[in-house]
Every structure is written in structure tokens, then in C-alpha cells.
C-alpha positions in Angstrom: -4.5 21.6 -13.8 -3.3 25.1 -14.3 0.4 26.0 -14.2 2.7 28.5 -15.9 5.5 26.0 -16.1 5.5 22.4 -17.4 3.8 20.5 -14.5 5.5 17.2 -15.5 9.0 18.6 -15.1 10.3 17.6 -11.7 12.5 20.7 -11.6 9.6 23.1 -11.4 8.6 24.3 -7.9 11.0 21.7 -6.4 9.0 18.9 -8.0 5.7 19.9 -6.3 3.8 20.3 -9.5 4.9 16.9 -10.7 4.1 14.9 -7.6 0.7 16.7 -7.0 -0.3 16.1 -10.6 0.8 12.4 -10.4 -1.4 11.8 -7.4 -4.3 13.6 -8.9 -4.1 11.5 -12.1 -4.3 8.4 -9.9 -7.6 9.7 -8.3 -9.4 11.8 -10.9 -11.1 10.5 -14.0 -9.9 13.2 -16.4 -7.3 16.0 -16.1 -6.7 18.7 -18.6 -3.2 20.3 -18.5 -3.4 24.1 -19.0 0.3 24.7 -19.1 3.0 25.4 -19.7 1.8 28.8 -20.8 3.5 30.9 -23.4 5.6 33.9 -22.4 3.4 36.8 -23.5 4.5 40.2 -24.6 3.4 41.6 -21.2 5.5 39.0 -19.4 8.6 39.8 -21.5 8.1 43.5 -20.8 7.6 43.0 -17.1 10.8 40.8 -17.0 12.7 43.5 -18.9 11.4 46.3 -16.6 12.6 44.3 -13.6 16.1 44.0 -15.0 16.2 47.7 -15.6 14.8 48.6 -12.2 17.2 46.3 -10.4 19.9 48.8 -11.3 18.2 51.2 -8.9 20.0 50.6 -5.6 17.9 48.7 -3.0 14.6 48.5 -4.9 12.8 45.6 -6.5 9.9 45.0 -8.8 7.8 41.9 -8.0 7.0 41.4 -11.7 5.4 38.0 -11.3 2.6 39.4 -9.2 2.0 42.5 -11.4 -1.5 43.0 -12.8 -0.1 43.2 -16.4 1.3 39.7 -16.2 -1.8 38.3 -14.4 -4.2 39.8 -17.0 -2.1 38.5 -19.9 -2.3 35.0 -18.5 -6.0 35.3 -17.8 -6.7 36.0 -21.5 -4.8 32.8 -22.5 -6.6 30.7 -19.9 -10.0 32.1 -20.8 -9.4 31.1 -24.4 -8.5 27.5 -23.3 -11.6 27.2 -21.1 -13.8 28.0 -24.1 -12.2 25.2 -26.1 -11.9 22.7 -23.2 -14.5 23.3 -20.5 -13.7 21.7 -17.1 -15.5 21.1 -13.8 -12.8 22.5 -11.6 -9.6 24.5 -11.9 -6.7 23.6 -9.7 -4.0 26.3 -9.7 -0.8 25.4 -7.7 1.4 28.5 -7.2 -1.4 30.1 -9.2 -1.3 33.7 -8.0 -0.9 35.3 -11.4 -3.0 32.7 -13.2 -6.3 33.1 -11.3 -6.3 36.7 -9.9 -8.0 38.3 -12.9 -9.4 35.2 -14.5 -13.0 35.7 -15.7 -14.8 32.3 -15.3 -17.6 30.7 -13.4 -15.6 27.5 -13.0 -14.7 26.9 -9.3 -11.0 27.5 -8.6 -8.8 25.9 -6.0 -5.8 28.1 -5.5 -2.8 26.4 -3.8 0.4 28.1 -2.5 3.1 27.8 0.1 3.2 31.4 1.0 1.0 34.5 1.3 2.6 37.6 -0.2 1.1 39.8 2.5 2.7 37.8 5.2 6.1 37.4 3.4 6.7 41.1 2.4 10.0 42.0 3.9 10.6 38.3 4.9 11.7 36.5 1.8 14.6 38.0 -0.1 12.7 38.5 -3.4 10.0 40.4 -1.5 12.3 42.8 0.4 12.8 46.4 -0.6 10.0 46.5 -3.2 9.1 49.8 -4.8 6.0 51.1 -3.0 3.9 50.7 -6.1 5.1 47.1 -6.6 4.3 46.3 -3.0 0.7 47.6 -3.5 0.4 45.7 -6.8 1.5 42.5 -5.2 -1.1 42.9 -2.4 -3.8 43.8 -4.9 -3.1 40.8 -7.1 -3.1 38.5 -4.1 -6.4 39.9 -2.8 -7.9 39.4 -6.2 -6.7 35.7 -6.3 -8.1 35.0 -2.8 -11.4 36.7 -3.7 -11.7 34.7 -7.0 -10.8 31.3 -5.5 -13.7 29.1 -4.3 -11.0 27.5 -2.0 -7.5 28.7 -1.1 -5.2 26.0 0.3 -1.9 26.9 2.0 0.7 24.4 3.1 1.4 26.0 6.5 -0.4 27.7 9.4 2.0 30.7 8.8 0.8 31.2 5.3 -2.9 30.4 5.9 -3.2 32.9 8.8 -1.5 35.6 6.8 -4.0 35.0 4.0 -7.0 35.3 6.3 -5.6 38.7 7.5 -4.9 39.8 4.0 -8.6 39.4 2.9 -10.8 38.8 6.0 -13.9 38.4 3.8 -12.3 35.3 2.2 -11.1 33.8 5.5 -13.8 31.2 5.5 -12.5 29.8 2.2 -8.9 29.4 3.4 -7.6 26.0 4.4 -4.3 24.7 5.7 -3.2 21.3 4.3 0.5 20.3 4.5 2.3 19.4 1.3 3.9 16.0 0.9 7.4 14.7 0.3 8.5 14.9 -3.4 9.7 11.3 -3.6 9.1 8.8 -6.4 8.0 6.2 -3.8 7.9 5.8 -0.1 11.2 4.5 1.2 11.4 1.3 3.3 11.0 1.6 7.0 14.1 3.4 8.1 16.9 2.1 10.3 18.5 3.8 13.3 21.3 5.8 11.5 25.0 5.2 11.6 26.1 6.5 15.0 27.8 5.1 17.2 28.9 2.4 14.7 30.4 5.1 12.4 30.8 8.9 12.2 27.8 11.0 13.3 26.4 12.0 9.9 24.8 15.4 9.6 23.0 16.1 6.3 22.5 19.5 4.9 20.2 19.9 1.9 19.9 23.3 0.2 20.6 25.0 -3.1 21.7 28.2 -1.4 24.5 27.9 1.3 24.0 31.2 3.0 20.1 31.4 2.8 19.7 27.9 4.2 22.1 28.5 7.1 25.1 26.6 5.8 27.6 28.6 7.9 25.7 27.7 11.1 25.6 24.0 10.2 29.3 24.1 9.5 30.0 25.7 12.9 27.9 23.0 14.5 30.1 20.4 12.9 33.2 22.1 14.3 31.7 22.4 17.8 30.8 18.6 17.8 34.4 17.8 16.8 35.8 20.0 19.5 33.6 18.0 22.0 35.3 14.8 20.8 32.6 13.5 18.6 33.6 12.1 15.2 31.1 13.9 13.0 30.7 14.6 9.3 28.6 17.2 7.5 27.4 16.0 4.1 26.3 19.0 1.9 24.0 18.3 -1.0 22.6 21.0 -3.4 25.3 23.6 -3.3 29.0 24.1 -2.8 30.2 25.6 0.5 32.8 28.4 0.1 36.5 27.4 0.1 36.9 29.0 3.5 34.9 26.1 4.9 38.0 23.9 4.9 37.6 20.7 7.0 38.2 17.0 6.1 34.8 16.1 7.6 32.9 18.4 5.3 31.7 16.2 2.4 30.8 18.2 -0.7 28.3 16.4 -2.9 27.2 19.5 -4.9 23.9 19.6 -6.7 22.1 16.3 -7.2 19.6 16.2 -10.0 16.6 14.0 -9.0 15.8 13.5 -12.7 19.0 11.5 -13.0 18.6 8.0 -11.5 22.2 7.7 -10.3 22.1 11.2 -8.6 18.7 10.5 -7.1 20.1 7.2 -5.7 23.0 9.1 -4.0 20.6 11.5 -2.4 18.4 8.7 -1.2 21.4 6.9 0.2 22.4 10.0 2.2 18.8 10.4 3.6 18.8 6.7 4.5 22.2 6.8 6.3 22.2 10.2 8.0 21.6 10.7 11.7 20.2 14.2 11.5 19.0 16.7 8.9 20.4 20.1 9.8 19.1 23.2 7.9 19.3 26.4 10.0 17.4 28.2 7.2 17.2 32.0 7.2 13.7 32.0 5.7 11.4 29.2 4.6 7.9 29.3 3.1 7.4 25.6 3.9 10.3 23.2 3.4 9.6 20.1 1.3 13.1 18.8 2.4 11.7 18.4 5.9 8.9 16.2 4.5 11.5 14.1 2.7 13.5 13.8 5.9 10.4 12.6 7.7 10.0 9.8 5.1 13.3 8.4 6.2 12.7 8.8 9.9 15.3 11.5 10.0 15.1 14.0 13.0 15.3 17.6 11.8 17.3 20.5 13.3 16.0 23.8 11.8 15.0 27.4 12.5 11.6 28.2 14.0 10.6 30.4 11.0 8.0 30.7 8.3 6.2 27.5 7.6 8.7 25.2 9.2 6.8 24.6 12.5 3.9 23.1 10.4 6.2 20.5 9.0 8.5 19.8 12.0 6.8 19.1 15.2 8.9 20.8 18.0 10.4 18.2 20.3 8.6 15.3 18.6 10.0 15.0 15.0 12.9 17.4 15.5 14.1 20.5 17.2 13.5 24.1 16.2 15.9 26.9 17.1 15.6 30.7 17.4 16.8 32.7 14.3 19.9 33.9 16.2 20.9 30.5 17.4 24.6 29.7 16.6 26.3 26.4 15.7 27.2 25.7 19.3 23.6 25.6 20.3 22.8 23.1 17.6 25.8 21.0 18.6 24.7 21.1 22.3 21.2 20.0 21.3 22.6 17.1 19.2 24.7 15.9 22.1 21.6 16.0 24.4 19.7 13.8 21.9 22.7 11.4 21.6 22.7 11.0 25.3 19.0 10.0 25.4 18.7 7.1 23.0 15.1 6.5 24.0 14.0 10.0 23.0 16.0 9.8 19.8 14.4 6.5 18.8 11.0 8.0 19.5 11.8 11.0 17.4 12.7 8.9 14.5 9.5 6.8 14.8 7.4 10.0 15.1 9.0 11.5 12.0 8.2 8.5 9.9 4.7 8.3 11.3 4.1 11.9 10.4 5.2 11.2 6.9 2.9 8.2 6.6 -0.2 10.0 7.9 0.3 13.7 7.0 3.3 14.6 4.9 2.5 12.7 1.7 0.6 13.7 -1.5 -2.0 11.0 -1.0 -3.1 12.7 2.2 -3.0 16.2 0.6 -5.1 15.2 -2.4 -7.6 13.3 -0.2 -8.1 16.4 2.0 -8.3 18.7 -1.0 -10.9 16.6 -2.8 -12.9 16.3 0.4 -12.9 20.1 0.6 -13.7 20.3 -3.2 -16.8 18.1 -3.0 -19.2 21.0 -2.1 -18.0 22.9 -5.1 -19.5 20.2 -7.4 -23.0 19.7 -6.1 -24.3 18.0 -9.2 -21.6 15.3 -9.2 -20.7 12.5 -6.8 -18.0 13.1 -4.2 -14.5 12.7 -5.6 
């Protein structure tokens, strides 16, 4: 199991490393952890170069996908493989760990985005130097070419990967990621409304990037319509200009701390809707977690979100330029149709149980991996 960071740390990659590893350990006889990897001289230099180049107005260096970094990691991993041979290499978020790796061991490369499809979309991939853009594409093509199987969490990312390297398209698969929860919650109830305030839940570390201003405007529009509503914000602090008694500021909740995890779970359990009008999103683990609680989602139709949220069935997806009033109007429409809202809650929970969980991901991945190990029994 190959990662740059500590795979057991729930803070890395939004907990995805931790929960994927946990499920693999339940299913696989022996797992060797190749990570965390040391920060090499090349990595330190690339990071420093990035800091220097950021001073050039409007230009970025995608140092994590640079060939210098990838080749330095490759040397470390090749040394580990000589000491601890394995049957299969699984590389989540492994662009720079597998691109230039010299090995005959089959590799499963896993990611939530394809760089070629995200250039100019995600903020860290906007306004790259031309040479950094080409480096990023080249490193990604090398990873796709090297991998025996490339798994992406959304149709958006998988299709971009097939276009990025058509000759590897037959080895690209789409398997949705699961909810990063320590255990499946109990079968959800029906929310708080109308027996209490309508509870909108916003989860995101970055207020602007996750569409916080739109969610706040939706709250105000609902109140103007005479609906007693609250917006609970977890993960960040809205600016002081967002001044309203029904804006509940929870701040960042650390899932590694039991009491803070319990507060987050309580909000998921008692909310009526998850509202995240995100400006860009590779996938959205938070939408998987909402599904586990039978929580209908209101989000933007962008990036990998449509793979997680089934339009009209487990939530509603809006155009990028939709404003808070449009979200509020859609919420009122759902509140007026209790049968549809109940069906949406049940469908969300059902999608979690059958698709948006790590057991389903690992089973699908191991099924795909079986042909890579012809001399062994199916996993």
C-alpha cells in the first residue's frame, strides 16, 4: 500500500487513505505499508522553487507532479521493493509514486481527478507555467501507462484519463469512493422539520471555494419566505459580514477527536439538507457521508459530483451560476412534496449501502485485480 503520507492518519486525503487501508486489511492476507516516504532533496528543492515562483504574478508550478519529484520517489520505492517484494502495488493518489517506477509488479493507480481534465479547473491547476503544465501532463501519462489498472472515483475523472492517454483507456475504470466514517450510522430518521427549525448543513474547510456565500443567501431567502431555517457551518468560519442569528458557526471539527466527531455526526443525523454549492469538486466524500445519513444533497453540477449525487433521486444539482434564491426555491418545492422528499432520503441511504462505501469499492477493485494475479486464487 503505497502512499507519500502516513496512510493511518485520518487527516491525510480527507481520511481516504485510512478508510481504504482499513477495509483492505480486513480482506487481504498481508499488506506492506510503503509510506510515509521521506522528503527527498528533490522534493525540498521543488517545494522551494514553487515558493519562489509564486512571487511571479499569476503563475504557478505544480511541483507535486514534476518529474524530479516522481523520480526521487521512484528510487525510494524501488529500494523498498527489493527488500520487501509484493504481489501487487496499490497507489492511492499515487501520481508521483508510480509514474517513473521501474518494476514488473502490477500497479493499481487510484485517484479522484485526472490532471489533464482538471487543468484550469481546480485552483491549484490554474495559471501554470507552460513548462509546468507540460510536465504535469507527461507525469500523468507516464502513470497511466505504467499502471496495470487505473481507478478513478468519478465518470468525470475517468473519461478525462481515457482522453489523456487513449492507448491506456482499456485499463481505466470508474469505481466510486466510500464514506469516510468509522461505522455505518443507524437507519436515519426524517429530519427535524416541521417539528423544529429547517436545518441546512454546510460542510467545507473553505468558505468561498465550497460556495458558502450562496448557502448563506439561500438561508436568507428561506427566512424571507417565512420559513424558520438555520444554516449550520462545520469546517470553516464564515466572514463576519455574514451576520445572522440563524447562522450557527461550529468551526473546524476534528474527526480524530471523539467529542468533535460526535458533534459532526449529530449534525448529519439531525439535518434536513446538506447544502454545498461548491465552485469545483474532484469528487466530494462529504456527499457520501450525507448519503449514509439519508441526507438529501443540494450542490453544484460540476466535476465528480454527479457521480456521487444522483440528480433528482438523492439530491438536486444546480448550474454553476445558480444563486441562493434558486436553492431556496428548490428547497421549498421539496418541502411541499413530502412523498418525494421521503423517497429522496431513502434513495440516498440505499446508495450508501450499495455503492458509496469502502466495502463496495474494495470488492470491485479486487474483482478487477484478479486477472493481474493469474497464479493466485481470486482475492
